VEXKOL-867930 format. One record per residue (C-alpha): residue number from 1; residue in three letters; x, y, z. Coordinates in pm, 1 decimal, padded with zeros to 6 digits. Layout:
<node n="NUM" res="ALA" x="X" y="Y" z="Z"/>
...
# end
This chain:
<node n="1" res="MET" x="-22553.6" y="-09253.3" z="-08535.2"/>
<node n="2" res="LYS" x="-22879.3" y="-09329.8" z="-08365.9"/>
<node n="3" res="SER" x="-22944.1" y="-09186.4" z="-08026.9"/>
<node n="4" res="LYS" x="-23198.0" y="-09255.3" z="-07763.7"/>
<node n="5" res="SER" x="-23174.6" y="-09133.4" z="-07406.9"/>
<node n="6" res="VAL" x="-22854.3" y="-09110.3" z="-07209.9"/>
<node n="7" res="LEU" x="-22731.9" y="-09452.4" z="-07104.3"/>
<node n="8" res="LEU" x="-22405.8" y="-09625.2" z="-07073.9"/>
<node n="9" res="THR" x="-22134.5" y="-09861.6" z="-07109.4"/>
<node n="10" res="ILE" x="-21994.3" y="-09596.6" z="-07272.0"/>
<node n="11" res="LEU" x="-22273.6" y="-09383.3" z="-07553.4"/>
<node n="12" res="VAL" x="-22392.6" y="-09059.9" z="-07833.4"/>
<node n="13" res="ALA" x="-22668.5" y="-08798.1" z="-07895.2"/>
<node n="14" res="SER" x="-22659.2" y="-08484.8" z="-08099.2"/>
<node n="15" res="LEU" x="-22433.0" y="-08637.2" z="-08358.4"/>
<node n="16" res="SER" x="-22553.0" y="-08862.2" z="-08628.4"/>
<node n="17" res="PHE" x="-22372.4" y="-09123.3" z="-08826.2"/>
<node n="18" res="SER" x="-22578.4" y="-09267.5" z="-09108.1"/>
<node n="19" res="LYS" x="-22552.1" y="-09631.7" z="-09195.4"/>
<node n="20" res="VAL" x="-22493.8" y="-09727.8" z="-09551.6"/>
<node n="21" res="ASN" x="-22717.9" y="-10016.5" z="-09642.5"/>
<node n="22" res="ALA" x="-22627.2" y="-10061.6" z="-10003.5"/>
<node n="23" res="GLN" x="-22785.4" y="-10350.5" z="-10184.3"/>
<node n="24" res="ILE" x="-22618.5" y="-10439.5" z="-10506.9"/>
<node n="25" res="ASN" x="-22725.7" y="-10692.6" z="-10766.4"/>
<node n="26" res="LEU" x="-22415.6" y="-10876.5" z="-10880.8"/>
<node n="27" res="GLY" x="-22392.7" y="-11169.3" z="-11115.8"/>
<node n="28" res="GLU" x="-22309.0" y="-11503.0" z="-10964.6"/>
<node n="29" res="LYS" x="-21957.0" y="-11506.2" z="-11111.3"/>
<node n="30" res="ALA" x="-21883.8" y="-11151.8" z="-10997.9"/>
<node n="31" res="LEU" x="-22009.6" y="-11222.8" z="-10647.0"/>
<node n="32" res="SER" x="-21796.5" y="-11533.3" z="-10628.8"/>
<node n="33" res="ALA" x="-21489.4" y="-11335.7" z="-10736.8"/>
<node n="34" res="ILE" x="-21556.5" y="-11075.6" z="-10468.9"/>
<node n="35" res="GLN" x="-21598.6" y="-11335.1" z="-10197.2"/>
<node n="36" res="ASN" x="-21282.9" y="-11519.4" z="-10305.1"/>
<node n="37" res="GLY" x="-21082.9" y="-11197.1" z="-10315.2"/>
<node n="38" res="ALA" x="-21206.4" y="-11088.7" z="-09971.5"/>
<node n="39" res="ALA" x="-21131.2" y="-11431.2" z="-09828.2"/>
<node n="40" res="SER" x="-20773.0" y="-11425.3" z="-09957.1"/>
<node n="41" res="LEU" x="-20705.4" y="-11070.1" z="-09838.3"/>
<node n="42" res="MET" x="-20397.9" y="-11051.8" z="-09616.2"/>
<node n="43" res="PHE" x="-20507.7" y="-10797.4" z="-09359.8"/>
<node n="44" res="SER" x="-20223.6" y="-10680.9" z="-09134.3"/>
<node n="45" res="ASP" x="-20218.0" y="-10460.0" z="-08825.1"/>
<node n="46" res="GLU" x="-20080.6" y="-10187.0" z="-09051.5"/>
<node n="47" res="ASP" x="-20376.4" y="-10222.9" z="-09289.0"/>
<node n="48" res="ALA" x="-20620.0" y="-10201.3" z="-08999.3"/>
<node n="49" res="ALA" x="-20440.5" y="-09894.9" z="-08863.0"/>
<node n="50" res="LYS" x="-20448.1" y="-09719.8" z="-09202.2"/>
<node n="51" res="LEU" x="-20819.6" y="-09774.3" z="-09253.1"/>
<node n="52" res="SER" x="-20897.4" y="-09688.2" z="-08891.4"/>
<node n="53" res="LYS" x="-20714.8" y="-09357.9" z="-08914.5"/>
<node n="54" res="GLU" x="-20895.6" y="-09262.3" z="-09234.9"/>
<node n="55" res="ALA" x="-21234.8" y="-09348.8" z="-09085.3"/>
<node n="56" res="VAL" x="-21163.4" y="-09167.5" z="-08757.5"/>
<node n="57" res="ASP" x="-21034.7" y="-08859.8" z="-08942.6"/>
<node n="58" res="LYS" x="-21369.6" y="-08850.8" z="-09121.9"/>
<node n="59" res="MET" x="-21559.7" y="-08886.8" z="-08793.5"/>
<node n="60" res="ASP" x="-21351.5" y="-08609.7" z="-08636.0"/>
<node n="61" res="LYS" x="-21459.6" y="-08375.2" z="-08914.6"/>
<node n="62" res="GLU" x="-21825.9" y="-08469.3" z="-08879.5"/>
<node n="63" res="ASN" x="-21844.9" y="-08434.7" z="-08500.9"/>
<node n="64" res="LYS" x="-21793.5" y="-08149.0" z="-08261.5"/>
<node n="65" res="VAL" x="-21452.1" y="-08211.8" z="-08109.0"/>
<node n="66" res="ALA" x="-21364.4" y="-08040.0" z="-07781.7"/>
<node n="67" res="GLY" x="-21094.0" y="-07776.9" z="-07826.2"/>
<node n="68" res="SER" x="-20757.2" y="-07781.0" z="-07654.3"/>
<node n="69" res="THR" x="-20873.5" y="-07542.4" z="-07379.5"/>
<node n="70" res="ASP" x="-21212.4" y="-07708.9" z="-07324.2"/>
<node n="71" res="GLY" x="-21267.1" y="-07853.3" z="-06977.7"/>
<node n="72" res="TYR" x="-21339.8" y="-08199.8" z="-07117.0"/>
<node n="73" res="THR" x="-21012.1" y="-08203.2" z="-07310.8"/>
<node n="74" res="LEU" x="-20813.9" y="-08077.8" z="-07013.8"/>
<node n="75" res="ARG" x="-20962.7" y="-08346.4" z="-06791.4"/>
<node n="76" res="LEU" x="-20899.9" y="-08624.9" z="-07043.3"/>
<node n="77" res="ASN" x="-20540.5" y="-08510.2" z="-07093.2"/>
<node n="78" res="ARG" x="-20489.6" y="-08500.7" z="-06717.1"/>
<node n="79" res="ILE" x="-20622.1" y="-08853.3" z="-06675.8"/>
<node n="80" res="PHE" x="-20473.6" y="-09023.7" z="-06981.9"/>
<node n="81" res="GLY" x="-20189.7" y="-08799.6" z="-07097.8"/>
<node n="82" res="LYS" x="-19935.7" y="-09025.8" z="-06931.9"/>
<node n="83" res="HIS" x="-20069.2" y="-09325.7" z="-07123.3"/>
<node n="84" res="ALA" x="-20003.1" y="-09198.7" z="-07473.6"/>
<node n="85" res="ALA" x="-19785.4" y="-09507.1" z="-07527.7"/>
<node n="86" res="GLU" x="-19975.6" y="-09796.2" z="-07370.9"/>
<node n="87" res="ASN" x="-19846.1" y="-10148.5" z="-07429.4"/>
<node n="88" res="GLY" x="-19647.9" y="-10031.9" z="-07733.0"/>
<node n="89" res="LEU" x="-19950.9" y="-09854.9" z="-07881.5"/>
<node n="90" res="ALA" x="-19920.7" y="-09489.2" z="-07982.8"/>
<node n="91" res="LEU" x="-20250.2" y="-09346.9" z="-07857.3"/>
<node n="92" res="ASN" x="-20417.6" y="-09015.0" z="-07932.3"/>
<node n="93" res="TYR" x="-20720.6" y="-08890.1" z="-07739.0"/>
<node n="94" res="LYS" x="-21007.5" y="-08657.3" z="-07826.5"/>
<node n="95" res="VAL" x="-21349.7" y="-08578.3" z="-07682.9"/>
<node n="96" res="TYR" x="-21670.1" y="-08567.1" z="-07886.8"/>
<node n="97" res="LEU" x="-21909.3" y="-08312.2" z="-07740.5"/>
<node n="98" res="THR" x="-22238.4" y="-08499.1" z="-07729.6"/>
<node n="99" res="LYS" x="-22488.8" y="-08604.0" z="-07465.9"/>
<node n="100" res="ASP" x="-22450.0" y="-08966.4" z="-07564.0"/>
<node n="101" res="VAL" x="-22246.1" y="-09197.0" z="-07343.7"/>
<node n="102" res="ASN" x="-21981.5" y="-09378.0" z="-07546.1"/>
<node n="103" res="ALA" x="-21612.0" y="-09438.0" z="-07603.0"/>
<node n="104" res="PHE" x="-21409.2" y="-09635.1" z="-07853.0"/>
<node n="105" res="ALA" x="-21051.6" y="-09713.9" z="-07947.0"/>
<node n="106" res="THR" x="-20938.6" y="-09812.4" z="-08295.6"/>
<node n="107" res="ALA" x="-20653.8" y="-10010.8" z="-08448.0"/>
<node n="108" res="ASP" x="-20448.7" y="-09696.7" z="-08522.2"/>
<node n="109" res="GLY" x="-20450.7" y="-09594.8" z="-08154.7"/>
<node n="110" res="SER" x="-20726.9" y="-09334.2" z="-08179.5"/>
<node n="111" res="VAL" x="-20927.3" y="-09309.0" z="-07858.0"/>
<node n="112" res="ARG" x="-21249.0" y="-09107.4" z="-07868.3"/>
<node n="113" res="VAL" x="-21449.6" y="-09039.6" z="-07554.2"/>
<node n="114" res="PHE" x="-21796.3" y="-08885.4" z="-07559.1"/>
<node n="115" res="SER" x="-21864.5" y="-08603.5" z="-07314.6"/>
<node n="116" res="GLY" x="-22183.6" y="-08779.5" z="-07204.2"/>
<node n="117" res="LEU" x="-21967.9" y="-09056.8" z="-07058.7"/>
<node n="118" res="MET" x="-21742.5" y="-08808.6" z="-06883.0"/>
<node n="119" res="ASP" x="-22049.5" y="-08650.1" z="-06720.4"/>
<node n="120" res="ILE" x="-22141.3" y="-08968.1" z="-06533.6"/>
<node n="121" res="MET" x="-21808.5" y="-09136.7" z="-06455.6"/>
<node n="122" res="ASP" x="-21527.4" y="-09021.1" z="-06231.5"/>
<node n="123" res="ASP" x="-21158.6" y="-09040.5" z="-06324.6"/>
<node n="124" res="ASN" x="-21102.8" y="-09398.5" z="-06207.5"/>
<node n="125" res="GLN" x="-21417.6" y="-09524.9" z="-06375.8"/>
<node n="126" res="LEU" x="-21312.2" y="-09358.6" z="-06701.4"/>
<node n="127" res="LEU" x="-20974.4" y="-09528.4" z="-06666.8"/>
<node n="128" res="ALA" x="-21152.8" y="-09863.4" z="-06635.8"/>
<node n="129" res="VAL" x="-21377.7" y="-09802.7" z="-06937.3"/>
<node n="130" res="ILE" x="-21104.8" y="-09674.5" z="-07167.6"/>
<node n="131" res="GLY" x="-20869.3" y="-09944.8" z="-07042.6"/>
<node n="132" res="HIS" x="-21130.1" y="-10191.7" z="-07166.8"/>
<node n="133" res="GLU" x="-21142.7" y="-10025.2" z="-07509.7"/>
<node n="134" res="ILE" x="-20762.2" y="-10021.1" z="-07533.5"/>
<node n="135" res="GLY" x="-20772.9" y="-10390.8" z="-07445.3"/>
<node n="136" res="HIS" x="-20968.8" y="-10459.3" z="-07763.2"/>
<node n="137" res="VAL" x="-20689.9" y="-10290.7" z="-07962.3"/>
<node n="138" res="ALA" x="-20408.1" y="-10468.9" z="-07775.3"/>
<node n="139" res="ASN" x="-20582.7" y="-10804.6" z="-07822.6"/>
<node n="140" res="HIS" x="-20627.9" y="-10741.1" z="-08198.0"/>
<node n="141" res="ASP" x="-21007.0" y="-10745.7" z="-08166.5"/>
<node n="142" res="SER" x="-21021.2" y="-10402.9" z="-08332.0"/>
<node n="143" res="ARG" x="-20808.4" y="-10525.1" z="-08621.4"/>
<node n="144" res="ASP" x="-21035.4" y="-10822.4" z="-08681.1"/>
<node n="145" res="ALA" x="-21347.0" y="-10601.9" z="-08658.8"/>
<node n="146" res="MET" x="-21190.7" y="-10360.5" z="-08907.1"/>
<node n="147" res="LYS" x="-21115.7" y="-10646.7" z="-09146.5"/>
<node n="148" res="ALA" x="-21479.3" y="-10757.3" z="-09134.5"/>
<node n="149" res="ALA" x="-21597.9" y="-10399.5" z="-09188.2"/>
<node n="150" res="TYR" x="-21360.6" y="-10355.9" z="-09482.7"/>
<node n="151" res="ARG" x="-21487.9" y="-10670.3" z="-09648.6"/>
<node n="152" res="LYS" x="-21843.9" y="-10546.6" z="-09614.7"/>
<node n="153" res="ALA" x="-21759.3" y="-10197.6" z="-09745.7"/>
<node n="154" res="ALA" x="-21552.3" y="-10338.2" z="-10030.8"/>
<node n="155" res="VAL" x="-21854.6" y="-10521.1" z="-10171.3"/>
<node n="156" res="ILE" x="-21953.7" y="-10178.0" z="-10304.6"/>
<node n="157" res="ASP" x="-21641.5" y="-10183.5" z="-10518.1"/>
<node n="158" res="ALA" x="-21584.7" y="-10519.2" z="-10687.6"/>
<node n="159" res="VAL" x="-21236.2" y="-10417.6" z="-10800.1"/>
<node n="160" res="SER" x="-21103.1" y="-10356.3" z="-10451.1"/>
<node n="161" res="SER" x="-21266.4" y="-10676.4" z="-10328.3"/>
<node n="162" res="GLN" x="-21082.1" y="-10887.7" z="-10585.0"/>
<node n="163" res="SER" x="-20741.8" y="-10759.6" z="-10477.6"/>
<node n="164" res="THR" x="-20524.5" y="-10924.5" z="-10216.7"/>
<node n="165" res="LYS" x="-20426.8" y="-10576.4" z="-10096.9"/>
<node n="166" res="ILE" x="-20651.4" y="-10316.8" z="-09939.6"/>
<node n="167" res="ALA" x="-20764.6" y="-10042.4" z="-10173.1"/>
<node n="168" res="ASP" x="-20844.4" y="-09678.0" z="-10109.6"/>
<node n="169" res="LEU" x="-21204.6" y="-09637.1" z="-10002.6"/>
<node n="170" res="SER" x="-21454.3" y="-09369.7" z="-10102.0"/>
<node n="171" res="GLN" x="-21601.0" y="-09127.2" z="-09848.5"/>
<node n="172" res="SER" x="-21922.4" y="-09329.7" z="-09832.8"/>
<node n="173" res="GLN" x="-21724.9" y="-09646.8" z="-09769.5"/>
<node n="174" res="LEU" x="-21524.2" y="-09475.2" z="-09495.8"/>
<node n="175" res="GLY" x="-21855.5" y="-09365.4" z="-09348.3"/>
<node n="176" res="GLN" x="-21961.6" y="-09727.9" z="-09348.4"/>
<node n="177" res="ILE" x="-21636.5" y="-09821.7" z="-09174.6"/>
<node n="178" res="GLY" x="-21703.4" y="-09548.0" z="-08915.0"/>
<node n="179" res="SER" x="-22049.8" y="-09686.1" z="-08846.8"/>
<node n="180" res="ALA" x="-21898.1" y="-10031.5" z="-08807.3"/>
<node n="181" res="ILE" x="-21651.8" y="-09894.9" z="-08550.1"/>
<node n="182" res="LEU" x="-21936.4" y="-09749.6" z="-08345.4"/>
<node n="183" res="ASP" x="-22149.3" y="-10062.2" z="-08381.8"/>
<node n="184" res="SER" x="-21869.5" y="-10310.2" z="-08315.5"/>
<node n="185" res="ARG" x="-21979.8" y="-10623.9" z="-08139.0"/>
<node n="186" res="TYR" x="-21730.3" y="-10857.7" z="-07981.8"/>
<node n="187" res="SER" x="-21766.8" y="-11214.3" z="-07864.2"/>
<node n="188" res="ARG" x="-21810.3" y="-11306.5" z="-07499.1"/>
<node n="189" res="LYS" x="-21448.9" y="-11425.0" z="-07492.8"/>
<node n="190" res="GLN" x="-21321.7" y="-11098.5" z="-07641.8"/>
<node n="191" res="GLU" x="-21526.3" y="-10890.6" z="-07396.9"/>
<node n="192" res="SER" x="-21404.3" y="-11095.8" z="-07100.7"/>
<node n="193" res="GLU" x="-21041.9" y="-11062.8" z="-07213.0"/>
<node n="194" res="ALA" x="-21081.6" y="-10686.1" z="-07257.6"/>
<node n="195" res="ASP" x="-21231.9" y="-10667.1" z="-06907.5"/>
<node n="196" res="GLY" x="-20928.6" y="-10853.1" z="-06777.8"/>
<node n="197" res="TYR" x="-20698.1" y="-10616.3" z="-06965.4"/>
<node n="198" res="SER" x="-20875.0" y="-10319.9" z="-06802.8"/>
<node n="199" res="TYR" x="-20828.9" y="-10466.9" z="-06455.3"/>
<node n="200" res="GLU" x="-20458.3" y="-10533.9" z="-06513.2"/>
<node n="201" res="PHE" x="-20419.5" y="-10184.6" z="-06661.9"/>
<node n="202" res="LEU" x="-20560.2" y="-10031.6" z="-06341.2"/>
<node n="203" res="LYS" x="-20353.1" y="-10259.5" z="-06119.3"/>
<node n="204" res="ARG" x="-20029.6" y="-10213.7" z="-06314.3"/>
<node n="205" res="ASN" x="-20054.9" y="-09836.1" z="-06297.7"/>
<node n="206" res="GLY" x="-20151.0" y="-09814.8" z="-05930.7"/>
<node n="207" res="TYR" x="-20514.0" y="-09708.6" z="-05982.8"/>
<node n="208" res="ASN" x="-20811.9" y="-09822.1" z="-05780.0"/>
<node n="209" res="VAL" x="-20906.8" y="-10157.4" z="-05934.2"/>
<node n="210" res="ASN" x="-21248.8" y="-10143.7" z="-05768.5"/>
<node n="211" res="ALA" x="-21348.6" y="-09872.3" z="-06016.7"/>
<node n="212" res="GLU" x="-21404.5" y="-10143.2" z="-06277.5"/>
<node n="213" res="GLU" x="-21681.3" y="-10304.4" z="-06072.5"/>
<node n="214" res="ALA" x="-21827.1" y="-09959.5" z="-06006.4"/>
<node n="215" res="ALA" x="-21829.0" y="-09872.9" z="-06378.1"/>
<node n="216" res="PHE" x="-22016.2" y="-10192.6" z="-06464.5"/>
<node n="217" res="ASN" x="-22262.6" y="-10127.2" z="-06184.2"/>
<node n="218" res="ILE" x="-22341.9" y="-09790.4" z="-06343.8"/>
<node n="219" res="LEU" x="-22402.8" y="-09967.9" z="-06671.6"/>
<node n="220" res="ALA" x="-22618.4" y="-10227.3" z="-06502.6"/>
<node n="221" res="LYS" x="-22833.0" y="-09957.7" z="-06345.0"/>
<node n="222" res="MET" x="-22866.3" y="-09773.5" z="-06674.7"/>
<node n="223" res="SER" x="-22958.6" y="-10090.8" z="-06859.0"/>
<node n="224" res="GLU" x="-23260.9" y="-10124.2" z="-06634.8"/>
<node n="225" res="GLY" x="-23404.3" y="-09815.1" z="-06800.9"/>
<node n="226" res="THR" x="-23407.4" y="-09703.7" z="-07164.0"/>
<node n="227" res="ALA" x="-23098.4" y="-09838.8" z="-07337.7"/>
<node n="228" res="SER" x="-22895.3" y="-09655.1" z="-07592.7"/>
<node n="229" res="ASP" x="-22757.0" y="-09803.4" z="-07910.7"/>
<node n="230" res="PHE" x="-22412.8" y="-09832.3" z="-07758.7"/>
<node n="231" res="LEU" x="-22531.2" y="-10012.6" z="-07447.3"/>
<node n="232" res="THR" x="-22746.8" y="-10243.0" z="-07655.0"/>
<node n="233" res="ASN" x="-22454.5" y="-10329.1" z="-07882.2"/>
<node n="234" res="MET" x="-22213.3" y="-10380.2" z="-07597.2"/>
<node n="235" res="MET" x="-22441.2" y="-10593.3" z="-07384.9"/>
<node n="236" res="SER" x="-22648.1" y="-10794.0" z="-07631.3"/>
<node n="237" res="SER" x="-22512.7" y="-11147.6" z="-07665.6"/>
<node n="238" res="HIS" x="-22241.0" y="-11066.1" z="-07409.6"/>
<node n="239" res="PRO" x="-22219.0" y="-11114.9" z="-07032.5"/>
<node n="240" res="ASP" x="-22456.7" y="-10868.8" z="-06866.5"/>
<node n="241" res="PRO" x="-22303.4" y="-10578.0" z="-06672.0"/>
<node n="242" res="LYS" x="-22406.1" y="-10724.9" z="-06335.2"/>
<node n="243" res="LEU" x="-22211.7" y="-11042.2" z="-06409.2"/>
<node n="244" res="ARG" x="-21913.3" y="-10842.2" z="-06532.7"/>
<node n="245" res="ALA" x="-21923.8" y="-10630.9" z="-06216.3"/>
<node n="246" res="GLU" x="-21920.4" y="-10949.4" z="-06006.5"/>
<node n="247" res="THR" x="-21625.6" y="-11082.4" z="-06206.7"/>
<node n="248" res="ALA" x="-21432.7" y="-10758.3" z="-06154.1"/>
<node n="249" res="LYS" x="-21511.2" y="-10776.5" z="-05783.1"/>
<node n="250" res="GLY" x="-21385.2" y="-11136.4" z="-05774.1"/>
<node n="251" res="ARG" x="-21054.0" y="-11030.3" z="-05931.3"/>
<node n="252" res="ALA" x="-21004.0" y="-10761.7" z="-05667.0"/>
<node n="253" res="GLN" x="-21094.8" y="-11000.9" z="-05384.9"/>
<node n="254" res="ALA" x="-20850.4" y="-11261.0" z="-05514.9"/>
<node n="255" res="ASP" x="-20574.6" y="-10998.2" z="-05505.9"/>
<node n="256" res="GLY" x="-20675.6" y="-10880.3" z="-05158.5"/>
<node n="257" res="LEU" x="-20756.2" y="-10537.3" z="-05300.0"/>
<node n="258" res="TYR" x="-21132.5" y="-10528.0" z="-05272.1"/>
<node n="259" res="LYS" x="-21305.8" y="-10237.4" z="-05102.9"/>
<node n="260" res="ALA" x="-21648.8" y="-10094.6" z="-05181.9"/>
<node n="261" res="TYR" x="-21592.5" y="-09812.6" z="-05427.7"/>
<node n="262" res="VAL" x="-21719.4" y="-09461.8" z="-05359.6"/>
<node n="263" res="GLN" x="-21755.3" y="-09245.6" z="-05668.3"/>
<node n="264" res="GLN" x="-21540.5" y="-08932.5" z="-05659.2"/>
<node n="265" res="PRO" x="-21658.4" y="-08580.7" z="-05752.0"/>
<node n="266" res="ILE" x="-21686.4" y="-08520.1" z="-06127.6"/>
<node n="267" res="SER" x="-21594.1" y="-08190.7" z="-06289.0"/>
<node n="268" res="ASN" x="-21547.0" y="-08118.1" z="-06657.5"/>
<node n="269" res="LYS" x="-21502.9" y="-07745.3" z="-06616.6"/>
<node n="270" res="ALA" x="-21182.5" y="-07573.4" z="-06715.2"/>
<node n="271" res="THR" x="-21016.0" y="-07427.1" z="-06409.6"/>
<node n="272" res="LYS" x="-20882.9" y="-07080.8" z="-06468.5"/>
<node n="273" res="THR" x="-20551.0" y="-06986.3" z="-06319.3"/>
<node n="274" res="PRO" x="-20557.4" y="-06632.1" z="-06181.6"/>
<node n="275" res="ALA" x="-20341.9" y="-06405.7" z="-06393.5"/>
<node n="276" res="LYS" x="-20038.3" y="-06267.2" z="-06216.9"/>
<node n="277" res="LYS" x="-20039.6" y="-05894.8" z="-06171.9"/>
<node n="278" res="ALA" x="-19756.5" y="-05718.6" z="-06344.1"/>
<node n="279" res="THR" x="-19519.4" y="-05564.1" z="-06092.8"/>
<node n="280" res="LYS" x="-19383.6" y="-05223.0" z="-06168.3"/>
<node n="281" res="LYS" x="-19012.8" y="-05188.6" z="-06141.2"/>
<node n="282" res="LYS" x="-18901.7" y="-04919.9" z="-05903.1"/>
<node n="283" res="LYS" x="-18702.1" y="-04643.8" z="-06054.9"/>
<node n="284" res="LYS" x="-18354.4" y="-04622.2" z="-05922.6"/>
# end
């Protein structure tokens, strides 16, 4: 994964995911067969979930994942633990320890948050950002992105491409799928719908809906400087963060819920509970 300076929408730095740019010379007939097979592939939610899990499992092994007692994990569990079953989705959360600012959710319900994001956003803002990512899963955007990534990866293996069922992928192909997850680009419509999902997620669960505008304002400010890969991917060809912040503000105003948001203190440190002193029993 490429990394530049810290920046956001959500982002990555000491970890690296390499892109597989395989160029293969195939005969015209073979290429046609591959394209026809990929086009006829019936790609279900279950297929997307299976491939997503395999790709995320690979990424988990290649990245430094915060342990169960790490402050980042404890904070994420505190914030999102109650949302392990959101909108019928079985979600699992982990933190990647990296300076990059990023987050993603995949078709199998895996949610991965980068510690760099948690360093610059408070609890409500994180809820808004991850609510957006979950929105892509709930709206089947992640499934469709996974299908496109599978088709691209399957070109490496003509046999799997000619099947109407998904085939097992090699480690290099799963790596390609992982890169596609991180580099996912959605249409303006998909981004707007995921923004709307995030707002309704905050509202439905009694959170401060104004955190969504605040999160986009952070992104807008960051985009004025050096942009990271994630921010570039999220914002290029999509509504800019300033416009998305204004839209979020408009939603809150329409509901009579708008109030200028003040960012809350951020702490990713594990709080230690003082150990209780053992009391000696008195001899009778």
